[in-house]
GUPALO-875520 format. One line per field, with one value per residue (C-alpha): residue number from 1; chain; x, y, z; residue in three letters. Coordinates in steps of 0.1 Angstrom, whole numbers, plus 5000, padded with zeros to 4 digits. Layout:
REM GUPALO-875520
resi c(NUM; ...);
chain c(A; ...);
u c(X; ...);
v c(Y; ...);
w c(Z; ...);
resn c(ala; ...);
***
This chain:
REM GUPALO-875520
resi c(1; 2; 3; 4; 5; 6; 7; 8; 9; 10; 11; 12; 13; 14; 15; 16; 17; 18; 19; 20; 21; 22; 23; 24; 25; 26; 27; 28; 29; 30; 31; 32; 33; 34; 35; 36; 37; 38; 39; 40; 41; 42; 43; 44; 45; 46; 47; 48; 49; 50; 51; 52; 53; 54; 55; 56; 57; 58; 59; 60; 61; 62; 63; 64; 65; 66; 67; 68; 69; 70; 71; 72; 73; 74; 75; 76; 77; 78; 79; 80; 81; 82; 83; 84; 85; 86; 87; 88; 89; 90; 91; 92; 93; 94; 95; 96; 97; 98; 99; 100; 101; 102; 103; 104; 105; 106; 107; 108; 109; 110; 111; 112; 113; 114; 115; 116; 117; 118; 119; 120; 121; 122; 123; 124; 125; 126; 127; 128; 129; 130; 131; 132; 133; 134; 135; 136; 137; 138; 139; 140; 141; 142; 143; 144; 145; 146; 147; 148; 149; 150; 151; 152; 153; 154; 155; 156; 157; 158; 159; 160; 161; 162; 163; 164; 165; 166; 167; 168; 169; 170; 171; 172; 173; 174; 175; 176; 177; 178; 179; 180; 181; 182; 183);
chain c(A; A; A; A; A; A; A; A; A; A; A; A; A; A; A; A; A; A; A; A; A; A; A; A; A; A; A; A; A; A; A; A; A; A; A; A; A; A; A; A; A; A; A; A; A; A; A; A; A; A; A; A; A; A; A; A; A; A; A; A; A; A; A; A; A; A; A; A; A; A; A; A; A; A; A; A; A; A; A; A; A; A; A; A; A; A; A; A; A; A; A; A; A; A; A; A; A; A; A; A; A; A; A; A; A; A; A; A; A; A; A; A; A; A; A; A; A; A; A; A; A; A; A; A; A; A; A; A; A; A; A; A; A; A; A; A; A; A; A; A; A; A; A; A; A; A; A; A; A; A; A; A; A; A; A; A; A; A; A; A; A; A; A; A; A; A; A; A; A; A; A; A; A; A; A; A; A; A; A; A; A; A; A);
u c(5237; 5216; 5227; 5232; 5203; 5175; 5188; 5177; 5147; 5135; 5147; 5123; 5097; 5095; 5096; 5066; 5048; 5056; 5050; 5046; 5066; 5072; 5091; 5118; 5152; 5180; 5206; 5186; 5181; 5213; 5224; 5208; 5222; 5258; 5262; 5261; 5229; 5248; 5248; 5206; 5208; 5230; 5204; 5176; 5179; 5145; 5118; 5100; 5127; 5127; 5087; 5079; 5102; 5092; 5057; 5064; 5086; 5058; 5031; 5052; 5060; 5022; 5010; 5037; 5022; 4986; 4997; 5015; 4992; 4968; 4985; 4971; 4939; 4905; 4878; 4867; 4862; 4897; 4914; 4896; 4912; 4949; 4941; 4926; 4955; 4981; 4963; 4968; 5002; 5005; 4987; 5010; 5037; 5024; 5030; 5005; 4997; 5027; 5001; 4971; 5000; 5011; 4971; 4965; 4995; 4982; 4981; 5019; 5030; 5046; 5022; 5044; 5043; 5004; 5000; 5024; 4998; 4967; 4988; 4988; 4949; 4941; 4965; 4947; 4913; 4914; 4930; 4900; 4874; 4898; 4901; 4860; 4863; 4885; 4864; 4829; 4813; 4791; 4784; 4804; 4786; 4756; 4777; 4795; 4827; 4845; 4818; 4830; 4867; 4865; 4848; 4871; 4902; 4885; 4875; 4907; 4931; 4908; 4901; 4944; 4946; 4923; 4936; 4967; 4941; 4947; 4904; 4902; 4924; 4893; 4887; 4905; 4892; 4857; 4873; 4879; 4841; 4828; 4843; 4836; 4801; 4801; 4810);
v c(4997; 4995; 4971; 4988; 4963; 4975; 5014; 5005; 4991; 5022; 5046; 5024; 5018; 5060; 5067; 5045; 5058; 5093; 5092; 5059; 5031; 5052; 5077; 5045; 5034; 5020; 5049; 5079; 5048; 5042; 5080; 5077; 5060; 5061; 5036; 5025; 5007; 4979; 4980; 4978; 4950; 4928; 4931; 4943; 4925; 4935; 4967; 4938; 4919; 4955; 4963; 4924; 4929; 4956; 4948; 4920; 4940; 4966; 4941; 4924; 4962; 4969; 4937; 4946; 4975; 4970; 4943; 4966; 4997; 4971; 4954; 4982; 4981; 4968; 4974; 4968; 5000; 5005; 4985; 4996; 5031; 5022; 5007; 5047; 5062; 5039; 5060; 5091; 5090; 5085; 5113; 5133; 5119; 5131; 5094; 5068; 5037; 5012; 4985; 5011; 5030; 4998; 4989; 5010; 5007; 4976; 4965; 4972; 4954; 4918; 4890; 4885; 4915; 4916; 4887; 4904; 4930; 4915; 4893; 4932; 4941; 4901; 4906; 4936; 4925; 4892; 4916; 4939; 4898; 4884; 4914; 4912; 4872; 4885; 4907; 4891; 4917; 4892; 4928; 4958; 4985; 4963; 4942; 4906; 4909; 4903; 4927; 4954; 4945; 4955; 4980; 4995; 4989; 5001; 5035; 5042; 5037; 5057; 5082; 5080; 5088; 5112; 5134; 5139; 5164; 5199; 5201; 5160; 5162; 5151; 5123; 5104; 5125; 5111; 5081; 5087; 5101; 5067; 5036; 5056; 5056; 5023; 5001);
w c(5083; 5048; 5026; 4989; 4978; 5001; 4994; 4957; 4967; 4994; 4966; 4939; 4962; 4970; 4932; 4922; 4955; 4938; 4905; 4891; 4872; 4845; 4865; 4876; 4859; 4864; 4856; 4878; 4900; 4905; 4901; 4936; 4952; 4946; 4924; 4887; 4865; 4860; 4898; 4897; 4871; 4895; 4922; 4894; 4868; 4849; 4863; 4867; 4892; 4913; 4911; 4918; 4948; 4958; 4957; 4980; 5006; 5006; 5016; 5043; 5058; 5058; 5073; 5098; 5108; 5106; 5128; 5153; 5154; 5159; 5190; 5215; 5198; 5217; 5189; 5153; 5147; 5166; 5142; 5109; 5118; 5121; 5083; 5082; 5092; 5073; 5045; 5061; 5069; 5037; 5025; 5049; 5031; 4996; 4984; 4965; 4983; 4962; 4949; 4943; 4920; 4901; 4899; 4879; 4854; 4854; 4814; 4817; 4844; 4841; 4854; 4883; 4890; 4891; 4912; 4941; 4942; 4934; 4965; 4985; 4981; 4990; 5020; 5033; 5029; 5046; 5079; 5075; 5078; 5099; 5129; 5125; 5131; 5156; 5178; 5172; 5143; 5125; 5093; 5103; 5084; 5079; 5052; 5056; 5061; 5029; 5009; 5040; 5036; 5001; 5001; 5029; 5007; 4974; 4997; 5012; 4980; 4960; 4992; 4987; 4950; 4947; 4983; 4953; 4939; 4961; 4955; 4975; 5002; 5023; 5016; 5038; 5063; 5054; 5048; 5086; 5098; 5078; 5096; 5133; 5120; 5099; 5127);
resn c(met; glu; ser; thr; arg; gln; glu; leu; leu; arg; lys; ala; thr; ala; thr; val; arg; arg; ala; gly; ser; ala; ala; leu; asn; phe; arg; asp; leu; gly; gln; ser; val; gly; val; lys; ser; ser; thr; val; his; tyr; tyr; phe; pro; thr; lys; ser; asp; leu; leu; asn; glu; ala; ala; ser; glu; tyr; thr; thr; ala; phe; ala; thr; ala; leu; lys; asp; gly; ala; arg; ala; ser; lys; ser; phe; arg; gln; asp; met; leu; val; leu; val; asp; leu; phe; val; gly; ala; gln; gly; gln; glu; leu; ser; cys; leu; cys; gly; met; leu; ala; thr; glu; ala; asp; leu; leu; asp; pro; ala; val; lys; thr; ala; val; asn; gly; phe; phe; ser; lys; leu; gln; ala; trp; val; val; asp; gln; ala; glu; ala; arg; gly; val; ala; ala; pro; gly; gly; leu; pro; pro; ala; thr; phe; ala; arg; leu; leu; val; ser; leu; leu; glu; gly; ala; leu; leu; leu; ser; arg; leu; gln; ala; his; arg; ala; ser; leu; ser; ala; ala; arg; asp; trp; ile; arg; lys; ala; thr);
***
């Protein structure tokens, strides 16, 4: 059984992934799980506290999904397709990456939330570099692994963001095709 706190985090994360942090308010969040806004404030005194925790949990869950998905992989290409598939899965649910969505609001974020969001991107890029090293791929896509990682993460975040516009739904498919050719 999910605790009230976990349910609040899950609903807040879904709201931000769909509509950004401006769409998140404690009254509506509380109503969505059947509690008063004062209960939301009990668990998360400020919106920044809630966003910081949501970003941290999202980072952990994303890292776990990458690790689990790559467990059956036998190549760097397959590892990178696991990453692409996580973004495709979000697209299929009409969701943005939580940290990507928060990054679009960087000027409005509390410094602690910015740190958590930056941590997500750092961990994601480090995972790509680690997979290249583990698979013995010295220059994925003809690039140093760190450069490839920055490019890939930017490509996937941008493709997911653009896919919210119906005219750009194929952006992640193009990213998948690029991975197949570049790795």
